[in-house]
C-alpha positions as CSV (number, residue, x, y, z in Angstrom):
1,X,24.4,8.5,43.6
2,X,24.4,12.2,43.5
3,X,25.8,12.1,39.7
4,X,23.0,9.5,38.9
5,X,20.2,11.5,40.4
6,X,21.7,14.6,38.4
7,X,21.8,12.6,35.1
8,X,18.0,11.7,35.8
9,X,17.2,15.1,36.4
10,X,18.5,16.4,33.1
11,X,17.2,13.3,31.4
12,X,20.6,11.8,30.7
13,X,19.8,8.6,32.2
14,X,20.8,6.1,29.6
15,X,20.4,2.6,31.8
16,X,17.5,3.4,33.9
17,X,16.8,-0.1,35.0
18,X,20.1,-0.1,37.0
19,X,18.6,2.8,38.5
20,X,15.0,2.7,39.1
21,X,13.3,-0.5,40.5
22,X,14.2,-3.0,43.1
23,X,18.1,-3.7,43.4
24,X,19.9,-6.3,45.7
25,X,23.1,-5.0,47.4
26,X,24.6,-7.5,49.4
27,X,21.9,-8.4,52.1
28,X,19.9,-5.2,51.5
29,X,17.3,-3.7,49.1
30,X,17.0,-0.4,47.2
31,X,14.0,0.6,45.9
32,X,13.8,3.7,43.6
33,X,11.0,5.4,41.6
34,X,9.5,8.6,40.2
35,X,6.2,10.1,40.5
36,X,6.0,13.7,40.7
37,X,2.4,13.9,42.3
38,X,3.0,11.3,45.0
39,X,2.7,12.7,48.6
40,X,3.3,9.4,50.1
41,X,4.5,6.3,48.4
42,X,4.5,2.6,50.5
43,X,6.3,-0.4,49.2
44,X,4.2,-3.4,49.0
45,X,5.4,-7.1,49.1
46,X,3.2,-9.0,46.6
47,X,4.6,-12.4,48.3
48,X,2.8,-11.7,51.8
49,X,1.1,-8.5,51.4
50,X,3.4,-6.8,53.5
51,X,4.8,-3.3,53.8
52,X,8.3,-2.9,53.0
53,X,8.3,0.5,54.0
54,X,7.5,3.9,53.1
55,X,9.9,5.6,50.6
56,X,11.6,8.9,51.2
57,X,11.3,11.5,49.0
58,X,14.8,13.2,47.6
59,X,15.0,16.9,47.3
60,X,11.0,17.5,46.6
61,X,11.7,16.1,43.4
62,X,9.2,13.6,43.0
63,X,12.2,10.9,43.5
64,X,11.5,8.4,46.0
65,X,13.6,5.9,47.9
66,X,13.6,3.0,50.3
67,X,16.4,1.1,51.7
68,X,15.5,-2.4,53.5
69,X,18.0,-4.1,56.0
70,X,18.3,-8.0,55.3
71,X,15.7,-8.3,52.9
72,X,15.9,-10.4,49.7
73,X,14.4,-9.3,46.3
74,X,10.5,-10.1,46.2
75,X,7.8,-9.2,43.7
76,X,6.2,-5.8,45.0
77,X,3.9,-2.7,43.9
78,X,3.4,0.8,45.0
79,X,0.8,2.2,47.2
80,X,0.5,5.5,46.3
81,X,-1.3,8.6,47.8
82,X,-1.5,12.1,46.3
83,X,-2.0,15.7,47.8
84,X,-5.9,15.3,47.7
85,X,-5.4,11.9,49.8
86,X,-6.5,9.6,46.8
87,X,-4.8,6.1,46.8
88,X,-3.9,4.0,44.2
89,X,-1.7,0.6,43.4
90,X,0.4,0.6,40.8
91,X,2.9,-2.1,39.2
92,X,6.4,-1.0,38.8
93,X,7.4,-0.9,35.0
94,X,11.1,-1.1,36.4
95,X,10.5,-4.7,38.1
96,X,9.8,-6.6,34.7
97,X,12.0,-8.4,32.6
98,X,13.3,-7.6,28.8
99,X,10.7,-9.2,25.9
100,X,13.6,-9.3,23.7
101,X,15.6,-12.4,23.9
102,X,19.3,-12.9,22.2
103,X,17.6,-14.5,18.7
104,X,15.9,-11.3,18.6
105,X,18.3,-8.8,18.9
106,X,21.0,-11.0,16.7
107,X,18.0,-10.8,13.9
108,X,17.3,-7.1,14.0
109,X,20.9,-6.5,14.0
110,X,21.0,-8.7,11.3
111,X,18.4,-6.9,9.1
112,X,16.7,-10.5,8.8
113,X,14.0,-10.2,11.6
114,X,11.3,-10.2,8.9
115,X,8.3,-10.9,11.4
116,X,9.8,-7.9,13.6
117,X,6.2,-6.5,14.1
118,X,5.7,-9.1,16.4
119,X,8.1,-7.6,18.9
120,X,8.4,-4.2,17.5
121,X,5.6,-1.4,18.4
122,X,3.1,-1.4,21.4
123,X,1.7,-4.8,22.1
124,X,-0.7,-5.4,25.0
125,X,0.3,-8.5,27.0
126,X,0.8,-10.0,30.3
127,X,4.2,-10.5,32.2
128,X,4.1,-12.1,35.7
129,X,0.4,-12.0,35.9
130,X,0.2,-8.5,35.2
131,X,-1.5,-6.5,32.2
132,X,-0.1,-4.3,30.5
133,X,2.0,-3.2,27.4
134,X,5.1,-3.8,25.6
135,X,6.9,-1.1,23.7
136,X,10.1,-1.4,21.3
137,X,11.4,1.2,19.2
138,X,14.5,1.5,17.1
139,X,16.7,4.7,18.1
140,X,20.3,3.6,17.9
141,X,22.1,6.9,18.4
142,X,19.7,8.4,21.2
143,X,20.7,9.3,24.6
144,X,17.6,8.4,25.9
145,X,13.9,7.2,25.2
146,X,10.7,7.4,27.1
147,X,7.4,6.2,26.5
148,X,5.0,9.4,27.2
149,X,1.0,9.3,27.2
150,X,-1.9,10.2,29.5
151,X,-0.9,7.1,31.3
152,X,2.4,9.3,32.9
153,X,1.1,12.7,32.3
154,X,3.5,12.8,29.3
155,X,6.3,13.0,31.5
156,X,9.5,11.6,29.9
157,X,11.2,11.1,33.3
158,X,8.4,8.4,34.3
159,X,9.1,5.3,31.9
160,X,12.6,5.5,30.3
161,X,13.1,2.6,28.3
162,X,15.8,-0.5,28.5
163,X,18.4,0.3,25.7
164,X,19.9,-2.8,23.7
165,X,23.1,-1.6,22.3
166,X,23.8,-4.8,20.0
167,X,20.7,-3.9,17.9
168,X,20.0,-0.1,18.9
169,X,16.4,-0.9,20.1
170,X,14.7,0.5,23.3
171,X,12.1,-1.6,25.0
172,X,9.9,-1.7,28.2
173,X,6.9,-3.5,29.3
174,X,4.5,-1.0,31.2
175,X,1.7,-2.4,33.3
176,X,-1.8,-0.9,33.3
177,X,-1.2,0.4,29.8
178,X,-4.0,-1.1,27.6
179,X,-5.5,-0.9,24.0
180,X,-6.7,2.4,23.2
181,X,-4.1,4.3,25.4
182,X,-2.7,7.1,23.2
183,X,1.5,7.4,23.4
184,X,4.4,8.9,21.5
185,X,8.2,8.5,21.9
186,X,10.4,11.4,23.7
187,X,13.6,11.0,22.6
188,X,16.7,13.1,23.7
189,X,19.5,13.0,21.0
190,X,23.1,12.6,21.5
191,X,23.7,16.3,21.4
192,X,21.2,16.7,24.4
193,X,18.2,17.8,22.1
194,X,14.8,16.7,23.1
195,X,13.2,15.8,19.9
196,X,9.7,16.8,18.9
197,X,7.2,13.8,20.4
198,X,7.9,11.1,17.8
199,X,4.9,8.6,16.7
200,X,5.7,4.9,16.8
201,X,7.0,4.0,13.3
202,X,5.4,0.2,14.0
203,X,2.1,1.6,15.4
204,X,-0.8,-0.5,14.5
205,X,-3.4,1.9,15.1
206,X,-3.4,5.8,15.2
207,X,-5.3,8.7,16.0
208,X,-7.4,10.2,13.7
209,X,-5.7,12.9,11.6
210,X,-5.0,15.8,12.4
211,X,-4.0,14.5,15.7
212,X,-1.1,12.5,15.4
213,X,-0.5,10.2,18.5
214,X,0.2,6.6,18.2
215,X,-3.0,4.2,19.6
216,X,-2.2,1.3,21.4
217,X,-3.4,-1.5,20.0
218,X,-1.6,-4.6,19.4
219,X,-1.9,-7.3,16.6
220,X,-5.1,-8.6,17.9
221,X,-6.8,-11.9,16.6
222,X,-9.5,-12.2,14.1
223,X,-11.8,-15.0,13.0
224,X,-11.1,-15.2,9.7
225,X,-13.9,-16.7,7.3
226,X,-11.7,-16.7,3.7
227,X,-9.9,-19.9,4.4
228,X,-11.2,-21.4,1.3
229,X,-10.1,-18.1,-0.9
230,X,-6.5,-18.1,1.1
231,X,-5.8,-21.8,0.2
232,X,-7.2,-21.5,-3.7
233,X,-5.7,-18.2,-4.1
234,X,-2.8,-18.3,-6.8
235,X,-0.4,-16.0,-8.3
236,X,-1.3,-17.2,-11.9
237,X,-0.4,-15.0,-15.1
238,X,-2.5,-17.1,-17.2
239,X,-5.4,-16.1,-14.9
240,X,-7.5,-13.0,-15.5
241,X,-6.7,-10.0,-13.5
242,X,-9.1,-6.7,-13.9
243,X,-8.2,-4.2,-11.0
244,X,-10.7,-1.6,-9.9
245,X,-8.3,1.2,-8.3
246,X,-10.2,3.3,-5.8
247,X,-9.6,6.0,-3.0
248,X,-11.5,4.7,-0.2
249,X,-12.1,8.3,1.1
250,X,-13.7,9.7,-2.1
251,X,-15.2,6.4,-3.9
252,X,-18.5,7.4,-2.1
253,X,-19.5,9.4,1.0
254,X,-22.7,9.4,3.1
255,X,-25.4,12.0,2.9
256,X,-23.1,14.3,5.2
257,X,-20.1,14.0,2.8
258,X,-18.4,12.0,5.6
259,X,-15.8,9.1,4.9
260,X,-17.7,5.7,4.3
261,X,-16.2,3.5,7.2
262,X,-14.2,0.0,6.3
263,X,-17.4,-1.9,7.2
264,X,-19.7,0.6,5.0
265,X,-17.3,-0.1,2.4
266,X,-17.4,-3.5,2.7
267,X,-21.1,-3.4,2.4
268,X,-21.1,-0.9,-0.5
269,X,-17.9,-1.2,-2.6
270,X,-17.5,-4.9,-2.5
271,X,-21.0,-5.8,-4.2
272,X,-20.4,-2.9,-6.6
273,X,-17.1,-4.0,-7.9
274,X,-18.5,-7.6,-8.1
275,X,-21.6,-6.6,-9.8
276,X,-18.8,-4.8,-12.1
277,X,-17.2,-7.9,-12.8
278,X,-13.7,-6.8,-11.5
279,X,-11.2,-9.5,-9.9
280,X,-9.5,-7.3,-7.5
281,X,-9.7,-3.9,-5.6
282,X,-6.6,-1.9,-5.3
283,X,-6.7,0.8,-2.8
284,X,-4.8,4.0,-3.0
285,X,-2.4,3.7,0.4
286,X,-4.2,3.2,3.2
287,X,-1.3,3.4,5.9
288,X,-1.6,6.2,8.2
289,X,-0.7,9.4,6.8
290,X,-1.3,13.1,8.3
291,X,-2.1,14.9,5.2
292,X,-5.3,13.9,3.3
293,X,-4.1,15.8,0.1
294,X,-1.2,13.4,-0.4
295,X,-4.1,10.4,-1.0
296,X,-1.8,8.2,1.2
297,X,1.3,8.4,-0.8
298,X,3.3,10.5,2.2
299,X,2.7,7.8,5.2
300,X,3.9,8.3,8.4
301,X,2.5,4.7,9.9
302,X,3.3,2.1,7.5
303,X,2.0,-0.5,10.2
304,X,-1.3,1.3,10.5
305,X,-4.3,1.1,8.6
306,X,-5.4,4.8,8.7
307,X,-8.1,5.8,11.4
308,X,-10.1,7.5,9.0
309,X,-12.3,4.7,8.1
310,X,-12.0,2.5,11.6
311,X,-9.8,0.4,13.3
312,X,-7.1,-2.6,12.2
313,X,-10.2,-5.1,12.6
314,X,-12.5,-3.0,10.4
315,X,-10.1,-3.3,7.8
316,X,-9.8,-7.2,8.6
317,X,-13.6,-7.1,7.8
318,X,-13.3,-5.6,4.8
319,X,-10.6,-8.1,3.2
320,X,-12.4,-10.9,4.8
321,X,-15.5,-9.8,2.9
322,X,-13.9,-9.0,-0.2
323,X,-12.5,-12.8,0.0
324,X,-16.0,-14.2,0.5
325,X,-17.2,-12.7,-2.9
326,X,-14.3,-13.9,-4.5
327,X,-12.3,-10.4,-4.9
328,X,-8.9,-9.9,-4.1
329,X,-7.5,-7.0,-2.4
330,X,-4.2,-5.1,-3.7
331,X,-2.7,-2.2,-1.8
332,X,-0.5,0.7,-3.0
333,X,2.7,0.6,-0.8
334,X,5.1,3.5,-0.6
335,X,8.5,2.8,-0.1
336,X,10.3,5.5,-2.2
337,X,10.0,8.1,0.3
338,X,8.5,9.5,3.3
339,X,7.2,13.2,4.6
340,X,9.1,15.2,6.8
341,X,6.3,15.7,9.4
342,X,8.1,16.4,12.9
343,X,6.3,13.6,14.2
344,X,7.5,11.2,11.9
345,X,10.7,9.4,10.7
346,X,12.8,12.4,9.9
347,X,15.8,12.8,12.1
348,X,13.9,10.3,14.3
349,X,16.4,10.2,17.1
350,X,18.3,12.9,16.4
351,X,20.2,11.7,13.4
352,X,19.3,10.5,9.9
353,X,18.4,6.7,10.7
354,X,15.7,6.1,8.2
355,X,17.0,8.5,5.6
356,X,20.4,9.4,3.9
357,X,22.5,11.7,5.3
358,X,23.5,13.3,2.4
359,X,20.7,15.0,0.6
360,X,22.2,14.0,-3.0
361,X,21.0,10.7,-2.1
362,X,18.4,11.6,0.3
363,X,15.8,13.8,-0.5
364,X,13.3,14.0,-3.2
365,X,13.1,17.8,-3.8
366,X,10.4,17.9,-6.1
367,X,8.0,15.9,-3.6
368,X,9.6,17.6,-0.6
369,X,10.2,14.3,0.9
370,X,12.9,12.1,2.3
371,X,14.3,8.7,0.9
372,X,14.8,5.6,2.5
373,X,18.1,4.6,3.1
374,X,18.1,1.1,1.7
375,X,21.6,0.2,2.4
376,X,21.1,0.3,6.4
377,X,20.1,-3.3,7.5
378,X,17.5,-2.1,10.1
379,X,15.5,0.1,7.3
380,X,15.4,-2.7,4.9
381,X,14.0,-5.0,7.8
382,X,11.8,-2.5,8.6
383,X,10.2,-2.2,4.9
384,X,10.5,-6.0,4.0
385,X,8.5,-6.6,7.6
386,X,5.8,-4.3,6.6
387,X,5.3,-5.9,3.2
388,X,4.9,-9.2,5.0
389,X,2.9,-7.9,7.7
390,X,0.1,-6.6,5.4
391,X,0.3,-10.1,3.9
392,X,0.3,-12.1,6.9
393,X,-1.8,-10.3,9.2
394,X,-4.5,-8.4,6.8
395,X,-4.5,-11.2,4.2
396,X,-3.6,-8.5,1.4
397,X,-3.3,-10.5,-2.0
398,X,-0.9,-8.0,-3.7
399,X,1.0,-4.7,-3.4
400,X,1.3,-2.2,-6.0
401,X,5.0,-0.8,-5.2
402,X,4.8,3.2,-6.0
403,X,7.5,5.2,-7.8
404,X,9.5,2.4,-8.6
405,X,11.6,4.5,-11.0
406,X,12.6,7.0,-8.2
407,X,14.1,4.2,-6.2
408,X,16.1,2.5,-8.9
409,X,17.9,5.6,-10.4
410,X,20.2,7.6,-8.1
411,X,19.7,10.7,-10.7
412,X,16.0,10.5,-10.8
413,X,14.4,13.9,-11.6
414,X,18.3,15.2,-10.7
415,X,20.4,17.5,-12.6
416,X,24.2,16.9,-12.8
417,X,26.1,17.5,-9.5
418,X,22.5,16.8,-7.3
419,X,23.2,12.9,-7.4
420,X,26.2,10.7,-6.2
421,X,26.9,7.6,-8.6
422,X,27.3,4.1,-7.3
423,X,30.4,2.4,-6.5
424,X,30.7,1.6,-10.1
425,X,30.1,5.1,-11.1
426,X,26.6,4.5,-12.3
427,X,23.3,5.7,-12.0
428,X,21.7,2.7,-10.7
429,X,20.6,2.2,-7.3
430,X,22.1,-0.8,-6.2
431,X,20.7,-1.2,-3.0
432,X,17.1,-0.1,-3.9
433,X,17.7,-3.0,-6.6
434,X,18.9,-5.6,-3.8
435,X,15.7,-4.3,-1.4
436,X,13.1,-5.1,-4.4
437,X,14.7,-8.5,-5.4
438,X,14.3,-9.6,-1.7
439,X,11.1,-8.2,-1.3
440,X,9.7,-10.3,-3.9
441,X,11.9,-13.4,-3.2
442,X,10.2,-13.3,0.2
443,X,6.7,-12.5,-0.8
444,X,6.9,-15.7,-3.2
445,X,8.3,-17.7,-0.4
446,X,6.1,-16.9,2.4
447,X,2.8,-15.9,0.7
448,X,3.1,-17.9,-2.6
449,X,-0.5,-16.8,-3.7
450,X,0.1,-13.1,-3.4
451,X,1.6,-10.9,-6.1
452,X,3.4,-7.6,-6.7
453,X,2.9,-4.6,-9.3
454,X,5.7,-2.3,-10.1
455,X,4.7,1.1,-11.0
456,X,7.9,1.7,-13.3
457,X,7.9,4.1,-16.1
458,X,11.2,3.5,-17.5
459,X,13.0,0.7,-19.6
460,X,14.8,-1.0,-16.8
461,X,15.0,-4.5,-18.0
462,X,13.6,-7.6,-16.5
463,X,11.4,-5.8,-13.8
464,X,8.8,-8.7,-14.0
465,X,11.4,-11.5,-14.3
466,X,12.7,-13.6,-11.7
467,X,15.2,-12.9,-9.3
468,X,17.2,-16.1,-9.8
469,X,17.7,-14.7,-13.4
470,X,18.8,-11.1,-12.3
471,X,15.2,-9.7,-12.9
472,X,13.5,-7.5,-10.3
473,X,10.6,-10.4,-9.5
474,X,7.8,-8.3,-9.7
475,X,4.9,-10.4,-10.9
476,X,3.7,-7.3,-13.4
477,X,4.8,-4.1,-14.3
478,X,2.5,-1.2,-15.2
479,X,2.6,-0.6,-19.2
480,X,3.2,3.1,-18.6
481,X,4.1,3.4,-22.5
482,X,0.8,2.0,-23.6
483,X,-1.1,4.5,-21.3
484,X,0.6,7.6,-22.9
485,X,0.4,6.6,-26.3
486,X,-3.1,5.5,-26.5
487,X,-4.5,8.7,-24.3
488,X,-2.6,11.0,-26.9
489,X,-4.2,9.0,-29.7
490,X,-7.7,9.0,-28.5
491,X,-7.9,12.7,-27.7
492,X,-7.2,13.5,-31.4
493,X,-10.0,14.5,-33.6
494,X,-10.9,11.2,-35.7
495,X,-9.9,13.5,-38.8
496,X,-6.5,13.5,-37.6
497,X,-6.2,10.1,-36.1
498,X,-4.8,8.5,-39.6
499,X,-1.7,10.9,-39.2
500,X,-0.9,9.2,-35.7
501,X,-1.6,5.3,-36.1
502,X,1.7,4.6,-34.7
503,X,0.1,5.6,-31.2
504,X,-1.5,2.5,-31.4
505,X,0.9,0.1,-33.0
506,X,4.1,0.9,-31.3
507,X,3.7,-0.5,-28.2
508,X,3.5,-4.2,-29.6
509,X,7.0,-3.8,-30.3
510,X,7.6,-4.4,-26.5
511,X,4.6,-5.9,-25.2
512,X,6.0,-9.1,-24.2
513,X,9.2,-8.0,-22.8
514,X,7.5,-7.8,-19.5
515,X,4.2,-9.1,-17.9
516,X,2.4,-6.1,-18.0
517,X,-0.5,-4.5,-16.5
518,X,-2.4,-1.9,-18.5
519,X,-3.2,1.3,-16.1
520,X,-5.5,3.9,-16.4
521,X,-5.1,5.1,-13.0
522,X,-5.9,8.2,-10.8
523,X,-2.4,9.9,-12.1
524,X,-4.6,10.5,-15.6
525,X,-7.4,12.2,-13.9
526,X,-6.0,14.8,-11.7
527,X,-3.7,18.0,-11.7
528,X,-5.6,19.4,-14.9
529,X,-5.7,16.4,-17.0
530,X,-9.4,16.3,-16.6
531,X,-11.6,13.1,-16.7
532,X,-11.1,10.2,-18.8
533,X,-14.4,11.3,-20.8
534,X,-13.0,14.8,-20.8
535,X,-10.3,13.6,-23.0
536,X,-12.5,12.4,-25.7
537,X,-13.1,14.7,-28.8
538,X,-16.7,15.7,-30.5
539,X,-20.1,16.2,-29.2
540,X,-21.6,13.8,-26.4
541,X,-22.4,11.0,-28.9
542,X,-18.8,11.1,-30.0
543,X,-17.3,11.6,-26.3
544,X,-19.2,8.3,-25.3
545,X,-18.6,6.2,-28.1
546,X,-15.2,7.2,-27.9
547,X,-14.8,6.1,-24.1
548,X,-16.6,2.8,-25.1
549,X,-14.3,2.2,-27.9
550,X,-11.5,2.8,-26.0
551,X,-12.6,0.5,-23.3
552,X,-12.9,-2.1,-25.8
553,X,-9.4,-1.4,-26.9
554,X,-7.9,-1.9,-23.4
555,X,-9.9,-5.0,-22.7
556,X,-9.0,-6.7,-25.6
557,X,-5.2,-5.5,-25.6
558,X,-2.5,-7.8,-24.2
559,X,-1.9,-7.2,-20.7
560,X,-3.9,-7.1,-17.3
561,X,-6.0,-4.2,-16.4
562,X,-6.4,-1.3,-14.1
563,X,-9.1,1.4,-14.0
564,X,-9.3,4.1,-11.7
565,X,-13.0,4.8,-9.9
566,X,-15.2,7.1,-12.0
567,X,-14.1,6.4,-15.3
568,X,-16.2,3.2,-15.7
569,X,-19.5,5.6,-16.1
570,X,-17.7,8.5,-17.4
571,X,-17.4,10.9,-14.7
572,X,-17.1,14.5,-16.0
573,X,-15.3,16.2,-13.3
574,X,-11.6,15.7,-12.8
575,X,-11.3,13.5,-9.5
576,X,-10.8,15.2,-6.4
577,X,-9.9,13.5,-3.1
578,X,-12.3,15.9,-1.1
579,X,-15.8,14.6,-2.6
580,X,-17.7,11.4,-3.5
581,X,-17.6,10.6,-7.0
582,X,-20.7,11.8,-9.2
583,X,-22.6,8.7,-8.6
584,X,-26.1,10.7,-9.5
585,X,-24.5,10.6,-13.3
586,X,-25.4,6.8,-13.8
587,X,-29.1,7.6,-14.3
588,X,-28.6,9.3,-17.1
589,X,-28.7,7.2,-20.3
590,X,-24.9,7.9,-21.6
591,X,-23.4,7.3,-18.3
592,X,-25.3,4.1,-17.5
593,X,-24.2,2.8,-21.3
594,X,-20.7,3.3,-20.2
595,X,-21.0,2.0,-17.2
596,X,-22.7,-0.9,-18.7
597,X,-20.4,-1.6,-21.3
598,X,-17.4,-1.6,-18.7
599,X,-19.4,-4.1,-16.8
600,X,-19.7,-6.6,-20.2
601,X,-16.1,-6.0,-21.0
602,X,-15.1,-7.2,-17.9
603,X,-16.7,-10.0,-17.6
604,X,-16.5,-11.0,-21.2
605,X,-12.5,-10.7,-20.6
606,X,-12.9,-13.2,-17.5
607,X,-15.2,-15.9,-19.5
608,X,-13.3,-15.7,-22.8
609,X,-9.9,-17.5,-22.2
610,X,-8.2,-16.0,-25.2
611,X,-8.8,-12.5,-23.7
612,X,-6.4,-13.2,-20.8
613,X,-4.4,-16.4,-20.8
614,X,-1.4,-15.3,-22.7
615,X,-1.3,-11.6,-21.6
616,X,2.3,-11.7,-21.5
617,X,3.2,-14.3,-24.5
618,X,3.1,-13.6,-28.1
619,X,1.4,-16.7,-28.5
620,X,-1.7,-14.9,-27.3
621,X,-2.0,-11.9,-29.8
622,X,-1.5,-11.7,-33.9
623,X,-2.2,-8.6,-36.0
624,X,-4.7,-9.0,-38.9
625,X,-4.0,-5.7,-39.9
626,X,-2.1,-2.9,-38.5
627,X,-1.4,-0.7,-41.0
628,X,-4.8,0.5,-42.3
629,X,-4.0,4.1,-41.0
630,X,-6.2,5.6,-44.0
631,X,-9.3,4.2,-42.5
632,X,-7.9,4.4,-38.6
633,X,-8.9,0.8,-38.4
634,X,-7.1,-1.9,-36.2
635,X,-7.8,-6.0,-36.1
636,X,-6.2,-8.4,-34.3
637,X,-6.5,-11.9,-33.0
638,X,-6.5,-12.8,-29.3
639,X,-5.7,-16.7,-28.9
640,X,-5.5,-19.1,-25.9
641,X,-4.7,-22.7,-26.3
642,X,-8.3,-23.5,-27.0
643,X,-10.1,-20.4,-29.2
644,X,-9.6,-17.4,-30.2
645,X,-11.4,-13.7,-31.1
646,X,-11.5,-11.3,-33.7
647,X,-11.2,-7.9,-32.6
648,X,-11.7,-5.2,-35.0
649,X,-11.8,-1.4,-33.6
650,X,-13.2,1.6,-35.9
651,X,-11.5,4.8,-34.7
652,X,-13.8,7.1,-37.0
653,X,-17.3,8.0,-36.8
654,X,-17.7,6.3,-40.4
655,X,-19.7,3.3,-40.7
656,X,-17.2,0.8,-42.3
657,X,-19.8,-1.4,-44.7
658,X,-18.1,-4.7,-46.3
659,X,-15.0,-4.5,-44.6
660,X,-12.7,-7.2,-45.1
661,X,-10.2,-8.7,-42.9
662,X,-8.6,-12.2,-43.0
663,X,-9.2,-15.2,-40.5
664,X,-7.4,-18.5,-40.0
665,X,-10.4,-20.7,-40.2
666,X,-13.1,-21.4,-42.9
667,X,-15.8,-21.6,-40.3
668,X,-18.9,-19.6,-39.1
669,X,-18.1,-16.5,-36.8
670,X,-20.5,-14.6,-34.5
671,X,-20.2,-11.0,-33.2
672,X,-20.4,-11.6,-29.4
673,X,-19.8,-8.1,-28.6
674,X,-20.6,-4.7,-30.0
675,X,-19.4,-1.2,-28.3
676,X,-22.3,0.5,-30.6
677,X,-25.2,-1.5,-29.4
678,X,-28.2,0.5,-28.0
679,X,-27.9,-1.2,-25.0
680,X,-24.8,0.9,-24.3
681,X,-26.5,4.2,-26.2
682,X,-25.0,3.5,-29.5
683,X,-26.6,3.4,-32.6
684,X,-26.9,-0.1,-33.1
685,X,-24.9,-0.8,-36.4
686,X,-23.2,-4.4,-36.6
687,X,-23.1,-7.6,-37.6
688,X,-26.5,-9.6,-37.2
689,X,-26.6,-13.4,-37.6
690,X,-23.7,-15.8,-38.7
691,X,-20.6,-14.6,-40.7
692,X,-19.3,-17.4,-42.9
693,X,-15.6,-16.9,-44.0
694,X,-15.1,-16.9,-47.5
695,X,-11.9,-18.5,-49.1
696,X,-10.4,-15.5,-49.9
697,X,-7.1,-15.1,-48.8
698,X,-6.2,-11.7,-46.9
699,X,-3.7,-10.5,-44.7
700,X,-1.5,-13.6,-44.5
701,X,-4.5,-15.7,-43.8
702,X,-6.1,-18.2,-46.1
703,X,-9.9,-16.7,-45.7
704,X,-11.6,-13.7,-45.0
705,X,-14.8,-12.3,-43.5
706,X,-16.7,-9.3,-44.5
707,X,-18.2,-7.1,-41.7
708,X,-19.8,-3.9,-40.8
709,X,-17.9,-1.7,-38.6
710,X,-20.0,0.9,-36.5
711,X,-19.0,4.2,-36.1
712,X,-16.2,4.7,-33.2
713,X,-16.9,1.4,-32.0
714,X,-15.3,-2.0,-31.4
715,X,-16.6,-5.6,-32.3
716,X,-15.3,-8.8,-31.3
717,X,-16.1,-12.2,-33.2
718,X,-15.5,-15.6,-32.2
719,X,-15.7,-18.7,-34.1
720,X,-19.0,-21.0,-33.8
């Protein structure tokens, strides 16, 4: 007994449940507890409400013991009197059974417990009629793990958890702990070091940063009203997909420059996105993160919507209201790396269980972050469960997976000698490939209406092809090449654009190799790059004409769409996460015109089947004339299985009168969109009335039409 006591005092008690609580020894009972501020502790039988005796303190240590002769085990509680004669009755955490069954332990060890969030973390629940919270955390190499919080004076000796060696999980039911209580884990490493207090990797709620505690919350029920949306939702590549990318902390702020809550965003952002004609809102990462300047891309709590904007039910309300208005919600999801904050995953149990031991595989030096060890089954389980968690419990419609290229390549941003090859001697991260394939396959199996989007900037093949064909299995891939080429082109003075015409046409060589999303994202309006309108050359009229033209090109080019907030109305300032967008600009005609042209193009994209049906299929696109570099004009058809549009873009400030382009049919054509309209603050040059084709073959077509091309503008024509 003295050895056990010594181990306890030194925090080395590995099997606390064999020491604390009530134990039968033959015909007698032993009861043992630790309560450092107690003056007396009496053990009360819950069966007959009678006293079993007054406990004896051991060595003035706060350790109390009681031996009862000829007594069988019984439910019990403690009646505690402190030094101020205050009395309270407490249940003993060490009398409650494990919440982990054999199947849970087996699946966690195997790495296939894909609803592990229903067991891991902190769950308010009831055991034996007693309310409390069940805690569980993975720390396989720890010598001891304790739950600490205000409920036990942050004393790691009070609630030492039960260890399941077969899966490396520590768990415990603590009575009286309830939703709203703050907690962390105190972990003693195998070397005997007590780690900095760790936040719960599975926490469903956290203290508002800069505080770092986890908050007991559980996965609470929510009365969803989006049943119709969820039933009809489809991951249909032939449907329009037009994403409004938003940073929740800076889209808009209140008069005091404070964050809007999730519910305020539901009341403001959702109607705006609907009015603008978007199909989806994509949120920069909202998983709990300690540093706001990371924009959420260095997350600590993957299972917790950040408390900056409210609690998890508030976020569910936001998603629910979006679905009611016909808008999908996509989350940026970060599994390529995690930060080194002491309360996070780094050396979680004193060893590198979430990251790699070798820094040549485990660290992104340029980001100052660590890389998940995708070869470890428990880590894969943690990450895949998280993806499914957002879709299962929050009805999220899709995930935009961040920094996929950094996951796929072992030599990503590494010099020779700074990385380790795979088992075949190559630079491909085979474990990351397996993770992504398994992730996508499970998303489609368990949530068939949801989508996944890869931010992948290299030529890795078959990113958006099915896993059974050897692809990664994403629904879509960002078209980074299109973005870089077109932004490089549009910033050129129109006088020199004819020398860079290839920037507009080169992308069509690979446009149908993947199912692409055209991204103008937050990354393009930060770090000194300036705003989108700031890239445009010329005076104010030319800059806004170029912006309207660029938006016309984007919305008529093959591929789904993503546009970052503020770009739609021509915000001058580069995006800064600490302040609201410059919404006051929309009162000025040129900015309002940019906003309206974006809105009308969004709605036209949804309305005209030809602009979205075959975005990832060569059947949906045909050049009319791609070689008119001398005039800096592009023309092409966009087609559906029903109709087509003629799209002509003039990248110079010169009006092109009597410009002739080939068309496939001998009929009337009507201008259905013109980015130079006075409605958008343009010059109103264009084509009024019907245009009849002539029997003049051109550009490989049997007929042609003669049109007027407005300056720095795009027009869309449709057959009547």
